[in-house]
KOLDO-944231 format. One line per 4 residues: for each residue x, y, z of C-alpha. Coordinates in Angstrom, 3 decimals, decimal comma. Example, Ala and Ser with C-alpha at 12.3 -4.5 7.8 and 13.67 -1.06 7.14 Angstrom:
<sites>
12,300 -4,500 7,800; 13,670 -1,060 7,140
</sites>
This chain:
<sites>
9,018 7,621 -2,687; 8,135 8,298 0,990; 11,150 8,245 3,275; 9,385 5,703 5,504
8,981 3,157 2,685; 12,368 1,397 3,184; 11,712 0,790 6,904; 8,218 -0,419 6,046
9,877 -2,777 3,547; 12,242 -4,006 6,278; 9,275 -4,815 8,515; 7,561 -6,573 5,629
10,630 -8,734 4,967; 11,193 -9,563 8,637; 7,746 -11,109 9,100; 7,158 -12,464 5,594
8,751 -15,832 6,417; 8,605 -16,075 10,199; 5,157 -17,668 10,534; 4,695 -18,789 6,937
4,370 -22,497 7,790; 1,308 -22,013 10,001; -1,211 -22,829 7,242; 1,006 -25,704 6,052
1,138 -27,674 9,321; -1,539 -30,297 8,468; 0,022 -30,909 5,036; 3,540 -31,133 6,508
2,297 -33,643 9,069; 0,879 -35,843 6,303; 3,856 -35,380 3,977; 6,490 -36,258 6,567
4,295 -38,651 8,586; 5,026 -36,540 11,638; 3,174 -35,543 14,786; 1,571 -32,157 15,365
4,345 -31,380 17,845; 7,063 -32,200 15,306; 5,668 -30,017 12,533; 4,976 -27,294 15,091
8,739 -27,006 15,447; 8,756 -25,267 12,051; 7,210 -22,341 13,946; 9,090 -22,784 17,214
12,562 -23,119 15,645; 12,704 -19,721 13,900; 11,108 -17,997 16,878; 13,713 -19,486 19,223
16,481 -18,524 16,800; 15,233 -14,931 16,822; 15,544 -14,825 20,622; 19,074 -16,259 20,464
20,326 -14,027 17,650; 18,756 -10,692 18,619; 21,510 -9,539 21,050; 24,191 -10,376 18,482
22,321 -8,451 15,782; 22,690 -5,356 17,910; 26,415 -5,906 18,276; 26,813 -6,424 14,532
24,921 -3,200 13,862; 27,198 -1,344 16,257; 30,283 -2,752 14,537; 29,360 -2,602 10,852
26,549 -0,080 10,640; 22,782 -0,442 10,640; 22,301 -0,287 6,877; 24,825 -3,034 6,157
23,275 -5,344 8,734; 19,725 -4,687 7,522; 20,570 -5,344 3,870; 22,843 -8,292 4,663
20,245 -9,901 6,911; 17,574 -9,518 4,249; 19,843 -11,251 1,722; 20,718 -14,036 4,196
17,032 -14,560 4,940; 16,274 -14,885 1,229; 18,999 -17,526 0,810; 17,835 -19,518 3,859
14,243 -19,419 2,598; 15,205 -20,717 -0,829; 17,315 -23,464 0,729; 14,344 -24,510 2,871
12,668 -25,577 -0,389; 15,423 -28,188 -0,840; 14,708 -29,957 2,476; 14,417 -33,727 2,037
12,838 -34,404 5,413; 11,276 -32,573 8,334; 14,553 -32,346 10,244; 16,214 -30,476 7,383
13,213 -28,186 7,043; 13,349 -27,333 10,749; 17,088 -26,645 10,447; 16,540 -24,206 7,584
13,685 -22,600 9,493; 16,110 -22,107 12,391; 18,539 -20,475 9,955; 15,760 -18,140 8,825
15,223 -17,132 12,438; 18,920 -16,397 12,922; 18,840 -13,935 10,017; 15,604 -12,210 11,040
16,729 -9,986 13,989; 19,191 -8,178 11,750; 16,156 -6,918 9,880; 13,655 -5,970 12,546
15,885 -5,050 15,502; 18,241 -3,027 13,324; 15,340 -1,358 11,515; 13,906 -0,116 14,816
17,330 1,202 15,833; 17,688 2,811 12,398; 14,402 4,676 12,879; 15,495 6,092 16,230
18,906 7,066 14,866; 17,779 8,680 11,625; 14,449 10,347 12,411; 13,999 13,358 14,702
11,975 12,593 17,870; 8,928 14,373 16,455; 8,795 11,934 13,499; 9,829 8,672 15,159
6,205 7,710 15,843; 5,252 8,084 12,203; 8,217 6,034 10,990; 7,585 3,335 13,598
3,933 3,130 12,555; 5,019 2,569 8,957; 7,410 -0,164 10,100; 4,706 -1,909 12,143
2,343 -1,724 9,159; 5,015 -3,479 7,120; 5,337 -6,279 9,682; 1,576 -6,902 9,640
1,389 -6,899 5,840; 4,412 -9,196 5,609; 2,967 -11,651 8,115; -0,379 -11,817 6,341
1,104 -12,163 2,846; 3,570 -14,815 4,031; 0,757 -16,977 5,350; -1,591 -16,360 2,419
1,022 -16,851 -0,293; 2,412 -19,949 1,381; -1,016 -21,510 1,765; -2,224 -20,717 -1,753
0,935 -21,876 -3,527; 1,073 -25,041 -1,422; -2,523 -25,855 -2,313; -1,914 -25,282 -6,034
1,665 -26,593 -6,380; 3,628 -27,891 -3,360; 5,009 -26,833 0,001; 8,488 -26,489 -1,532
7,133 -24,076 -4,146; 5,829 -21,843 -1,365; 9,384 -21,473 -0,014; 10,663 -20,676 -3,500
8,071 -17,911 -3,855; 8,790 -16,501 -0,395; 12,529 -16,713 -1,051; 12,147 -14,717 -4,260
10,008 -12,135 -2,447; 12,647 -11,920 0,293; 15,306 -11,441 -2,377; 13,274 -8,591 -3,844
13,057 -7,035 -0,370; 16,851 -7,266 -0,011; 17,340 -5,627 -3,410; 14,863 -2,883 -2,531
16,607 -2,160 0,765; 19,990 -2,065 -0,963; 18,635 0,442 -3,497; 16,452 2,646 -1,285
17,630 2,536 2,330; 19,868 5,575 2,871; 23,160 5,189 4,795; 23,204 6,391 8,385
24,113 9,997 8,957; 26,020 9,209 12,142; 29,404 7,453 12,190; 29,551 3,811 13,201
30,148 2,903 16,814; 32,991 0,469 17,498; 32,952 -2,207 20,202; 36,345 -1,131 21,533
34,740 2,112 22,691; 32,237 0,358 24,918; 32,109 -2,426 27,476; 31,817 -6,065 26,416
28,627 -7,886 25,559; 28,374 -9,567 28,950; 28,565 -6,337 30,944; 26,214 -4,660 28,478
23,603 -7,380 28,980; 24,002 -7,174 32,773; 23,387 -3,428 32,696; 20,299 -3,908 30,531
18,928 -6,490 32,958; 19,294 -4,037 35,865; 17,421 -1,182 34,162; 13,802 -1,009 35,478
12,372 0,751 32,423; 14,004 -1,749 30,081; 12,711 -4,658 32,177; 9,195 -3,259 31,816
9,720 -3,044 28,038; 10,878 -6,664 27,928; 7,732 -7,672 29,838; 5,544 -5,940 27,246
7,256 -7,884 24,439; 6,927 -11,127 26,404; 3,181 -10,593 26,934; 2,575 -9,669 23,277
4,091 -12,906 21,979
</sites>
């Protein structure tokens, strides 16, 4: 198995569920007798949760190790996706979608950090390309699978399928993602989260990187 496969799998899992309700929006609007804005929150909620949780995912990775956070986040995402299938109304569905978003940064943010920690600089580009390929494949399959299963069965069945796929991703990462070679970093050795964020917001090169991410999405 190629060494880049586990990080590609992490990218696949991170984006498998994130936008999966896009093809379901008209059906959700009819099912829950809701407005386009209301069902659109099934996309907005996980995206907002990603933005909120991403800084904390980094702190968790520093405290417990990248591999543990990646695998644990994949498992949490699978559970949240399966529970989304149990939603009795649109509000519950949006809440579970928010929970999915909270679990997602532990996959993609930690996977990027893992690449830069574990690969030599000359191979980081190749590993990152594999990861990005995984995110694209995951996003496409999430939308396609969700739409097809919803058309043939129900919207809840699409979440069951995606939850099972996410569970398989978690199992694959647990089996194939090697532990980090470097020892874990502990928060007591560094400044607090607040001062860390302030320093990141004063770094011109990082600000330019944030702007690129903002423009992409």
